[in-house]
C-alpha atoms as a printed R data frame, in Angstrom:
    type eleno elety resid chain resno      x      y       z
1   ATOM     1    CA   MET     A     1 31.997 38.412   1.989
2   ATOM     2    CA   ASN     A     2 35.089 40.411   1.082
3   ATOM     3    CA   ALA     A     3 35.043 44.193   0.997
4   ATOM     4    CA   LEU     A     4 37.500 46.049  -1.227
5   ATOM     5    CA   THR     A     5 38.259 49.676  -0.479
6   ATOM     6    CA   VAL     A     6 39.877 51.542  -3.347
7   ATOM     7    CA   SER     A     7 41.156 54.975  -2.425
8   ATOM     8    CA   ALA     A     8 43.395 57.503  -4.142
9   ATOM     9    CA   PRO     A     9 46.794 55.853  -4.716
10  ATOM    10    CA   ALA     A    10 49.346 56.826  -2.062
11  ATOM    11    CA   THR     A    11 52.954 56.585  -3.219
12  ATOM    12    CA   LEU     A    12 56.000 56.535  -0.968
13  ATOM    13    CA   ASP     A    13 58.301 59.151  -2.512
14  ATOM    14    CA   ARG     A    14 61.648 60.311  -1.164
15  ATOM    15    CA   ARG     A    15 59.982 62.664   1.309
16  ATOM    16    CA   SER     A    16 57.752 59.930   2.768
17  ATOM    17    CA   VAL     A    17 60.452 57.445   3.793
18  ATOM    18    CA   TYR     A    18 62.350 58.082   7.021
19  ATOM    19    CA   ILE     A    19 65.604 56.364   7.950
20  ATOM    20    CA   PHE     A    20 67.729 56.132  11.083
21  ATOM    21    CA   LEU     A    21 70.184 53.845  12.843
22  ATOM    22    CA   THR     A    22 68.972 50.817  14.768
23  ATOM    23    CA   ARG     A    23 70.491 49.829  18.116
24  ATOM    24    CA   HIS     A    24 72.942 47.629  16.268
25  ATOM    25    CA   GLY     A    25 73.614 50.547  13.962
26  ATOM    26    CA   LEU     A    26 74.486 52.813  16.889
27  ATOM    27    CA   LEU     A    27 77.010 50.233  18.119
28  ATOM    28    CA   PHE     A    28 78.332 49.926  14.574
29  ATOM    29    CA   GLY     A    29 78.790 53.687  14.334
30  ATOM    30    CA   LEU     A    30 80.447 53.868  17.747
31  ATOM    31    CA   ALA     A    31 82.905 51.119  16.779
32  ATOM    32    CA   GLN     A    32 83.668 52.954  13.552
33  ATOM    33    CA   LEU     A    33 84.416 56.186  15.444
34  ATOM    34    CA   LEU     A    34 86.736 54.318  17.830
35  ATOM    35    CA   ILE     A    35 88.597 52.775  14.901
36  ATOM    36    CA   LEU     A    36 88.915 56.179  13.261
37  ATOM    37    CA   ALA     A    37 90.163 57.749  16.513
38  ATOM    38    CA   GLY     A    38 92.771 55.014  16.849
39  ATOM    39    CA   ALA     A    39 93.846 55.515  13.260
40  ATOM    40    CA   ILE     A    40 94.312 59.246  13.817
41  ATOM    41    CA   ASN     A    41 96.105 58.728  17.131
42  ATOM    42    CA   TYR     A    42 98.563 56.108  15.836
43  ATOM    43    CA   ASP     A    43 98.610 57.238  12.189
44  ATOM    44    CA   ASN     A    44 97.883 53.673  11.074
45  ATOM    45    CA   ALA     A    45 97.067 53.271   7.390
46  ATOM    46    CA   LEU     A    46 95.306 49.940   7.840
47  ATOM    47    CA   ALA     A    47 93.053 51.408  10.549
48  ATOM    48    CA   TYR     A    48 92.207 54.291   8.191
49  ATOM    49    CA   LEU     A    49 91.353 51.760   5.477
50  ATOM    50    CA   LEU     A    50 89.104 49.781   7.806
51  ATOM    51    CA   ALA     A    51 87.303 52.903   9.068
52  ATOM    52    CA   PHE     A    52 86.640 54.199   5.542
53  ATOM    53    CA   LEU     A    53 85.601 50.732   4.356
54  ATOM    54    CA   LEU     A    54 83.008 50.470   7.153
55  ATOM    55    CA   GLY     A    55 81.829 54.013   6.413
56  ATOM    56    CA   GLY     A    56 81.344 53.187   2.742
57  ATOM    57    CA   LEU     A    57 79.480 50.001   3.661
58  ATOM    58    CA   LEU     A    58 77.148 52.061   5.846
59  ATOM    59    CA   LEU     A    59 76.429 54.532   3.026
60  ATOM    60    CA   VAL     A    60 75.690 51.757   0.519
61  ATOM    61    CA   GLY     A    61 73.468 49.979   3.053
62  ATOM    62    CA   MET     A    62 71.593 53.241   3.666
63  ATOM    63    CA   LEU     A    63 70.724 53.488  -0.037
64  ATOM    64    CA   HIS     A    64 69.495 49.881  -0.228
65  ATOM    65    CA   THR     A    65 67.448 50.180   2.988
66  ATOM    66    CA   TRP     A    66 65.766 53.346   1.744
67  ATOM    67    CA   ARG     A    67 65.057 51.885  -1.707
68  ATOM    68    CA   ASN     A    68 63.389 48.835  -0.128
69  ATOM    69    CA   LEU     A    69 60.372 51.052   0.667
70  ATOM    70    CA   ALA     A    70 60.615 54.017  -1.698
71  ATOM    71    CA   GLY     A    71 58.347 53.851  -4.729
72  ATOM    72    CA   LEU     A    72 55.684 51.558  -3.276
73  ATOM    73    CA   ALA     A    73 52.085 52.645  -3.930
74  ATOM    74    CA   LEU     A    74 48.881 51.571  -2.172
75  ATOM    75    CA   VAL     A    75 46.091 50.828  -4.654
76  ATOM    76    CA   GLY     A    76 43.449 49.208  -2.440
77  ATOM    77    CA   VAL     A    77 42.580 47.437   0.811
78  ATOM    78    CA   GLU     A    78 40.562 44.206   1.055
79  ATOM    79    CA   THR     A    79 38.969 42.812   4.207
80  ATOM    80    CA   ARG     A    80 36.117 40.565   5.344
81  ATOM    81    CA   PRO     A    81 33.809 40.634   8.378
82  ATOM    82    CA   VAL     A    82 34.905 38.906  11.575
83  ATOM    83    CA   PHE     A    83 33.350 38.098  14.934
84  ATOM    84    CA   ALA     A    84 34.222 40.119  18.025
85  ATOM    85    CA   GLY     A    85 37.359 38.719  19.638
86  ATOM    86    CA   GLU     A    86 38.934 37.683  16.335
87  ATOM    87    CA   ASP     A    87 41.650 39.548  14.448
88  ATOM    88    CA   ALA     A    88 40.415 41.764  11.633
89  ATOM    89    CA   LEU     A    89 42.673 41.150   8.623
90  ATOM    90    CA   PHE     A    90 43.332 43.928   6.119
91  ATOM    91    CA   ALA     A    91 45.068 42.946   2.868
92  ATOM    92    CA   LEU     A    92 46.844 45.957   1.375
93  ATOM    93    CA   ARG     A    93 47.510 45.798  -2.358
94  ATOM    94    CA   LEU     A    94 50.870 47.424  -3.033
95  ATOM    95    CA   ASP     A    95 51.931 48.369  -6.543
96  ATOM    96    CA   ASN     A    96 55.544 47.305  -7.106
97  ATOM    97    CA   ARG     A    97 55.374 46.944 -10.896
98  ATOM    98    CA   ALA     A    98 58.227 49.405 -11.391
99  ATOM    99    CA   GLY     A    99 60.434 48.108  -8.597
100 ATOM   100    CA   PRO     A   100 62.694 45.163  -7.734
101 ATOM   101    CA   ARG     A   101 61.975 42.401  -5.247
102 ATOM   102    CA   ARG     A   102 61.652 43.847  -1.752
103 ATOM   103    CA   PRO     A   103 62.470 41.359   1.037
104 ATOM   104    CA   GLY     A   104 61.980 41.959   4.733
105 ATOM   105    CA   VAL     A   105 59.105 44.482   4.647
106 ATOM   106    CA   ASP     A   106 57.285 44.657   7.996
107 ATOM   107    CA   ALA     A   107 53.725 45.984   8.224
108 ATOM   108    CA   VAL     A   108 51.664 47.000  11.253
109 ATOM   109    CA   ALA     A   109 48.551 49.094  11.822
110 ATOM   110    CA   VAL     A   110 49.071 52.280  13.837
111 ATOM   111    CA   ALA     A   111 46.751 54.643  15.695
112 ATOM   112    CA   GLY     A   112 46.699 58.398  15.299
113 ATOM   113    CA   ARG     A   113 47.458 60.620  12.340
114 ATOM   114    CA   ARG     A   114 50.686 62.519  12.984
115 ATOM   115    CA   PRO     A   115 53.828 60.502  13.695
116 ATOM   116    CA   GLY     A   116 56.138 61.919  16.353
117 ATOM   117    CA   TRP     A   117 59.737 61.008  17.110
118 ATOM   118    CA   ARG     A   118 58.786 57.594  18.459
119 ATOM   119    CA   GLY     A   119 55.762 57.310  16.187
120 ATOM   120    CA   PRO     A   120 52.112 56.572  17.032
121 ATOM   121    CA   PRO     A   121 51.201 53.428  19.012
122 ATOM   122    CA   GLU     A   122 50.842 50.184  17.102
123 ATOM   123    CA   ARG     A   123 47.497 48.360  16.979
124 ATOM   124    CA   GLY     A   124 48.382 44.755  16.307
125 ATOM   125    CA   ALA     A   125 51.063 42.233  15.521
126 ATOM   126    CA   VAL     A   126 53.847 42.986  13.054
127 ATOM   127    CA   SER     A   127 53.788 40.858   9.898
128 ATOM   128    CA   ARG     A   128 56.794 40.365   7.616
129 ATOM   129    CA   HIS     A   129 56.526 40.075   3.841
130 ATOM   130    CA   ALA     A   130 58.683 39.770   0.737
131 ATOM   131    CA   LEU     A   131 57.170 41.710  -2.156
132 ATOM   132    CA   ALA     A   132 57.580 40.235  -5.621
133 ATOM   133    CA   ALA     A   133 59.333 42.239  -8.316
134 ATOM   134    CA   ALA     A   134 57.336 43.954 -11.089
135 ATOM   135    CA   ALA     A   135 53.957 42.942  -9.633
136 ATOM   136    CA   ILE     A   136 51.076 44.039  -7.435
137 ATOM   137    CA   ASP     A   137 51.542 42.162  -4.175
138 ATOM   138    CA   GLU     A   138 49.677 42.023  -0.866
139 ATOM   139    CA   VAL     A   139 50.716 42.949   2.654
140 ATOM   140    CA   THR     A   140 48.424 41.840   5.504
141 ATOM   141    CA   VAL     A   141 47.959 43.626   8.803
142 ATOM   142    CA   ALA     A   142 45.823 42.396  11.704
143 ATOM   143    CA   ILE     A   143 43.938 44.421  14.323
144 ATOM   144    CA   PRO     A   144 42.331 42.747  17.368
145 ATOM   145    CA   SER     A   145 38.576 43.375  17.500
146 ATOM   146    CA   ALA     A   146 37.088 43.914  20.935
147 ATOM   147    CA   GLN     A   147 33.490 44.919  20.157
148 ATOM   148    CA   ARG     A   148 30.934 44.795  17.379
149 ATOM   149    CA   GLY     A   149 30.503 47.518  14.765
150 ATOM   150    CA   TRP     A   150 32.928 49.102  12.345
151 ATOM   151    CA   LEU     A   151 36.655 48.729  13.004
152 ATOM   152    CA   ALA     A   152 38.633 51.392  11.163
153 ATOM   153    CA   LEU     A   153 42.117 51.109   9.720
154 ATOM   154    CA   GLU     A   154 43.449 54.619   9.251
155 ATOM   155    CA   ARG     A   155 47.143 54.161   8.593
156 ATOM   156    CA   VAL     A   156 49.724 51.428   8.150
157 ATOM   157    CA   LYS     A   157 53.384 51.598   9.043
158 ATOM   158    CA   LEU     A   158 55.833 49.900   6.673
159 ATOM   159    CA   GLU     A   159 59.306 49.230   8.021
160 ATOM   160    CA   SER     A   160 62.487 47.541   6.809
161 ATOM   161    CA   VAL     A   161 66.002 46.895   8.109
162 ATOM   162    CA   TYR     A   162 67.145 45.126   4.929
163 ATOM   163    CA   PRO     A   163 69.942 44.358   4.097
164 ATOM   164    CA   LEU     A   164 72.369 44.992   6.981
165 ATOM   165    CA   GLY     A   165 70.109 45.434  10.001
166 ATOM   166    CA   VAL     A   166 71.974 48.543  11.150
167 ATOM   167    CA   LEU     A   167 69.568 51.031   9.505
168 ATOM   168    CA   ARG     A   168 65.788 51.178   9.784
169 ATOM   169    CA   ALA     A   169 63.597 52.777   7.120
170 ATOM   170    CA   TRP     A   170 59.931 53.387   7.820
171 ATOM   171    CA   ALA     A   171 56.959 55.096   6.205
172 ATOM   172    CA   TYR     A   172 53.243 55.631   6.829
173 ATOM   173    CA   LEU     A   173 50.512 54.818   4.318
174 ATOM   174    CA   PRO     A   174 46.963 56.216   4.696
175 ATOM   175    CA   ALA     A   175 44.684 53.177   4.318
176 ATOM   176    CA   ALA     A   176 41.208 54.595   5.119
177 ATOM   177    CA   ALA     A   177 39.495 51.169   5.299
178 ATOM   178    CA   ARG     A   178 37.127 49.541   7.761
179 ATOM   179    CA   CYS     A   179 36.062 46.036   8.731
180 ATOM   180    CA   LEU     A   180 32.637 44.979   9.971
181 ATOM   181    CA   VAL     A   181 32.761 43.160  13.325
182 ATOM   182    CA   TYR     A   182 29.843 40.866  14.152
183 ATOM   183    CA   PRO     A   183 28.735 40.218  17.767
184 ATOM   184    CA   ARG     A   184 30.465 37.333  19.490
185 ATOM   185    CA   PRO     A   185 28.197 34.284  18.841
186 ATOM   186    CA   ILE     A   186 27.641 32.959  22.345
187 ATOM   187    CA   GLY     A   187 24.490 31.944  24.216
188 ATOM   188    CA   ARG     A   188 22.797 28.955  25.845
189 ATOM   189    CA   LEU     A   189 19.141 29.549  24.984
190 ATOM   190    CA   PRO     A   190 17.434 26.973  22.705
191 ATOM   191    CA   LEU     A   191 16.776 27.948  19.117
192 ATOM   192    CA   PRO     A   192 13.159 29.242  18.763
193 ATOM   193    CA   ILE     A   193 11.363 27.401  15.955
194 ATOM   194    CA   GLY     A   194  8.058 28.318  14.377
195 ATOM   195    CA   GLY     A   195  7.536 31.262  16.693
196 ATOM   196    CA   GLY     A   196  7.804 29.072  19.796
197 ATOM   197    CA   GLY     A   197 10.722 29.103  22.115
198 ATOM   198    CA   GLY     A   198 10.563 25.642  23.617
199 ATOM   199    CA   THR     A   199 12.006 23.444  20.887
200 ATOM   200    CA   ASP     A   200 15.736 22.892  21.035
201 ATOM   201    CA   HIS     A   201 17.318 22.443  17.658
202 ATOM   202    CA   ARG     A   202 20.839 23.793  18.016
203 ATOM   203    CA   GLY     A   203 23.311 23.165  15.212
204 ATOM   204    CA   GLY     A   204 25.507 20.908  17.299
205 ATOM   205    CA   GLY     A   205 22.757 18.863  18.931
206 ATOM   206    CA   GLY     A   206 19.605 17.774  17.165
207 ATOM   207    CA   ALA     A   207 21.109 18.366  13.749
208 ATOM   208    CA   GLY     A   208 22.552 14.889  13.872
209 ATOM   209    CA   HIS     A   209 19.123 13.431  12.953
210 ATOM   210    CA   ASP     A   210 18.812 15.505   9.764
211 ATOM   211    CA   ASP     A   211 20.393 15.167   6.323
212 ATOM   212    CA   PHE     A   212 24.071 16.001   5.983
213 ATOM   213    CA   ALA     A   213 24.430 19.071   3.723
214 ATOM   214    CA   GLY     A   214 28.171 19.734   3.658
215 ATOM   215    CA   LEU     A   215 30.844 21.520   5.641
216 ATOM   216    CA   ARG     A   216 31.449 25.132   6.596
217 ATOM   217    CA   ASP     A   217 34.203 27.051   8.373
218 ATOM   218    CA   TYR     A   218 34.352 26.862  12.157
219 ATOM   219    CA   VAL     A   219 33.003 29.852  14.069
220 ATOM   220    CA   PRO     A   220 33.893 30.457  17.741
221 ATOM   221    CA   GLY     A   221 31.077 29.039  19.861
222 ATOM   222    CA   ASP     A   222 30.237 26.052  17.619
223 ATOM   223    CA   ALA     A   223 29.676 22.812  19.489
224 ATOM   224    CA   THR     A   224 32.679 20.471  19.458
225 ATOM   225    CA   ARG     A   225 30.448 17.526  18.529
226 ATOM   226    CA   ALA     A   226 29.724 19.218  15.169
227 ATOM   227    CA   ILE     A   227 33.414 19.503  14.184
228 ATOM   228    CA   HIS     A   228 34.487 17.368  11.230
229 ATOM   229    CA   TRP     A   229 37.528 15.744  12.812
230 ATOM   230    CA   LYS     A   230 38.667 13.956   9.647
231 ATOM   231    CA   SER     A   231 39.239 17.277   7.860
232 ATOM   232    CA   LEU     A   232 41.169 18.544  10.862
233 ATOM   233    CA   ALA     A   233 43.385 15.454  10.910
234 ATOM   234    CA   ARG     A   234 44.009 15.342   7.149
235 ATOM   235    CA   HIS     A   235 44.261 18.997   6.160
236 ATOM   236    CA   GLY     A   236 44.558 20.931   9.424
237 ATOM   237    CA   GLU     A   237 41.327 22.838   8.656
238 ATOM   238    CA   VAL     A   238 38.691 23.255  11.355
239 ATOM   239    CA   LEU     A   239 35.367 22.610   9.605
240 ATOM   240    CA   VAL     A   240 31.887 22.090  11.017
241 ATOM   241    CA   LYS     A   241 29.236 19.702   9.698
242 ATOM   242    CA   ARG     A   242 26.101 21.343   8.326
243 ATOM   243    CA   PHE     A   243 22.715 19.606   8.234
244 ATOM   244    CA   GLU     A   244 19.346 20.211   6.601
245 ATOM   245    CA   GLY     A   245 16.033 19.016   7.867
246 ATOM   246    CA   LEU     A   246 12.696 19.778   9.516
247 ATOM   247    CA   GLY     A   247 11.087 20.428   6.110
248 ATOM   248    CA   GLY     A   248  9.554 23.901   5.951
249 ATOM   249    CA   THR     A   249 10.125 24.756   9.621
250 ATOM   250    CA   THR     A   250 11.000 28.409  10.218
251 ATOM   251    CA   ALA     A   251 12.972 29.839  13.125
252 ATOM   252    CA   SER     A   252 11.831 33.220  14.412
253 ATOM   253    CA   LEU     A   253 14.841 34.976  15.912
254 ATOM   254    CA   SER     A   254 13.277 37.880  17.758
255 ATOM   255    CA   TRP     A   255 14.576 40.438  20.230
256 ATOM   256    CA   ASP     A   256 11.949 39.347  22.766
257 ATOM   257    CA   ALA     A   257 12.864 35.661  22.445
258 ATOM   258    CA   ALA     A   258 16.409 36.499  23.576
259 ATOM   259    CA   ALA     A   259 15.259 38.524  26.598
260 ATOM   260    CA   ALA     A   260 16.454 35.855  29.028
261 ATOM   261    CA   ALA     A   261 20.056 36.410  27.827
262 ATOM   262    CA   GLY     A   262 20.253 39.730  29.668
263 ATOM   263    CA   GLY     A   263 21.247 43.186  28.396
264 ATOM   264    CA   ILE     A   264 21.718 44.497  24.885
265 ATOM   265    CA   GLU     A   265 25.092 42.932  24.086
266 ATOM   266    CA   PRO     A   266 24.212 39.471  25.525
267 ATOM   267    CA   ARG     A   267 20.986 39.530  23.492
268 ATOM   268    CA   LEU     A   268 22.879 40.362  20.301
269 ATOM   269    CA   SER     A   269 25.390 37.600  21.019
270 ATOM   270    CA   GLN     A   270 22.554 35.119  21.559
271 ATOM   271    CA   LEU     A   271 20.870 36.194  18.313
272 ATOM   272    CA   ALA     A   272 24.167 35.801  16.440
273 ATOM   273    CA   ARG     A   273 24.480 32.299  17.910
274 ATOM   274    CA   TRP     A   274 20.953 31.495  16.732
275 ATOM   275    CA   VAL     A   275 21.695 32.752  13.210
276 ATOM   276    CA   LEU     A   276 24.656 30.374  12.942
277 ATOM   277    CA   ASP     A   277 22.701 27.477  14.450
278 ATOM   278    CA   ALA     A   278 19.745 27.987  12.117
279 ATOM   279    CA   GLU     A   279 22.046 28.245   9.105
280 ATOM   280    CA   GLN     A   280 23.892 25.092  10.115
281 ATOM   281    CA   ALA     A   281 20.600 23.224  10.530
282 ATOM   282    CA   GLY     A   282 19.416 24.325   7.078
283 ATOM   283    CA   LEU     A   283 16.407 26.207   8.474
284 ATOM   284    CA   ALA     A   284 14.723 29.277   7.075
285 ATOM   285    CA   TYR     A   285 14.929 31.998   9.720
286 ATOM   286    CA   ALA     A   286 13.678 35.521  10.253
287 ATOM   287    CA   LEU     A   287 15.297 38.215  12.379
288 ATOM   288    CA   LEU     A   288 13.080 40.615  14.315
289 ATOM   289    CA   LEU     A   289 14.773 43.588  15.976
290 ATOM   290    CA   PRO     A   290 13.286 46.830  17.335
291 ATOM   291    CA   GLY     A   291 12.683 48.917  14.230
292 ATOM   292    CA   LEU     A   292 13.873 46.211  11.804
293 ATOM   293    CA   ALA     A   293 12.333 43.011  10.448
294 ATOM   294    CA   ILE     A   294 14.228 40.705   8.062
295 ATOM   295    CA   PRO     A   295 11.923 38.186   6.330
296 ATOM   296    CA   ALA     A   296 12.547 34.472   6.620
297 ATOM   297    CA   ALA     A   297 15.126 33.016   4.246
298 ATOM   298    CA   ARG     A   298 18.197 30.820   4.291
299 ATOM   299    CA   GLY     A   299 21.638 30.748   2.757
300 ATOM   300    CA   PRO     A   300 24.861 32.779   2.969
301 ATOM   301    CA   ALA     A   301 23.193 36.033   1.872
302 ATOM   302    CA   GLN     A   302 20.601 35.761   4.665
303 ATOM   303    CA   ARG     A   303 23.325 34.927   7.177
304 ATOM   304    CA   GLU     A   304 25.385 37.978   6.237
305 ATOM   305    CA   ARG     A   305 22.349 40.252   6.199
306 ATOM   306    CA   CYS     A   306 21.271 39.193   9.681
307 ATOM   307    CA   LEU     A   307 24.761 39.353  11.183
308 ATOM   308    CA   GLU     A   308 25.303 42.796   9.672
309 ATOM   309    CA   ALA     A   309 22.050 44.010  11.224
310 ATOM   310    CA   LEU     A   310 23.183 42.687  14.610
311 ATOM   311    CA   ALA     A   311 26.634 44.269  14.250
312 ATOM   312    CA   LEU     A   312 25.187 47.706  13.454
313 ATOM   313    CA   PHE     A   313 22.257 47.567  15.888
314 ATOM   314    CA   GLY     A   314 21.802 50.860  17.707
315 ATOM   315    CA   GLY     A   315 24.287 52.677  15.507
316 ATOM   316    CA   PRO     A   316 23.708 55.663  13.233
């Protein structure tokens, strides 16, 4: 399930893009000053020519570095739910229909609202992109998710040192998007079937005796015996075998059935594990939480509904 957040377009105008020398740029400037001092001291025409040539190169590079970010506009942010412990990916749609190709654009999520001299702290890995000319392109930023619930993306920092590497231009875009983080699907309790808790029908175990129903994406916590190794070897994709069986059997995933898991978060993790196991086995399953009852059903919509309820449990 992908979620698209469309906010008021934010455009990087001339007042929004900052620029300053990099460490290499400081050394470049120092060398230029030394050359100029030598030219003045010895009245050397060639040294003057070299100093002014380097100065002109710096001015031209400053214009190109600044223009590599100026004029970009954010038109929307797309994301999809993840499980706790995974990276939440936010795809920013940048409008570059009126601009040239922009190579070497770095993007990273930042915390806080007001940038200082050193800027606010970053919240993930830096990703590098080359934006196509005259098109709406995407820039992806990743934020590590530590706990379930909503994970907010407030602002994104765009940065570029193109083309010389001696000047750095940067700007901040207000993203105002959020990603839903499901509980980490871990737990060792057997899947409760038909209201009882004694029958073990986990997706990676007993499912081997049922009918094969296709493949799905791997989720952390899936049994290794359920992995489709041929797909991994041929295409590099980690897929898990999904089975259907047990006729009209229904799994009742209740808060009380997961009591042996421990506290609130371990219970939610166990219930998330059961949701994935029941879906993999092709069972109809119901989710019973304090103050919430989701009727028995199966399929991707039921899976997302149950995981969303677990992710937002206890929240406002």
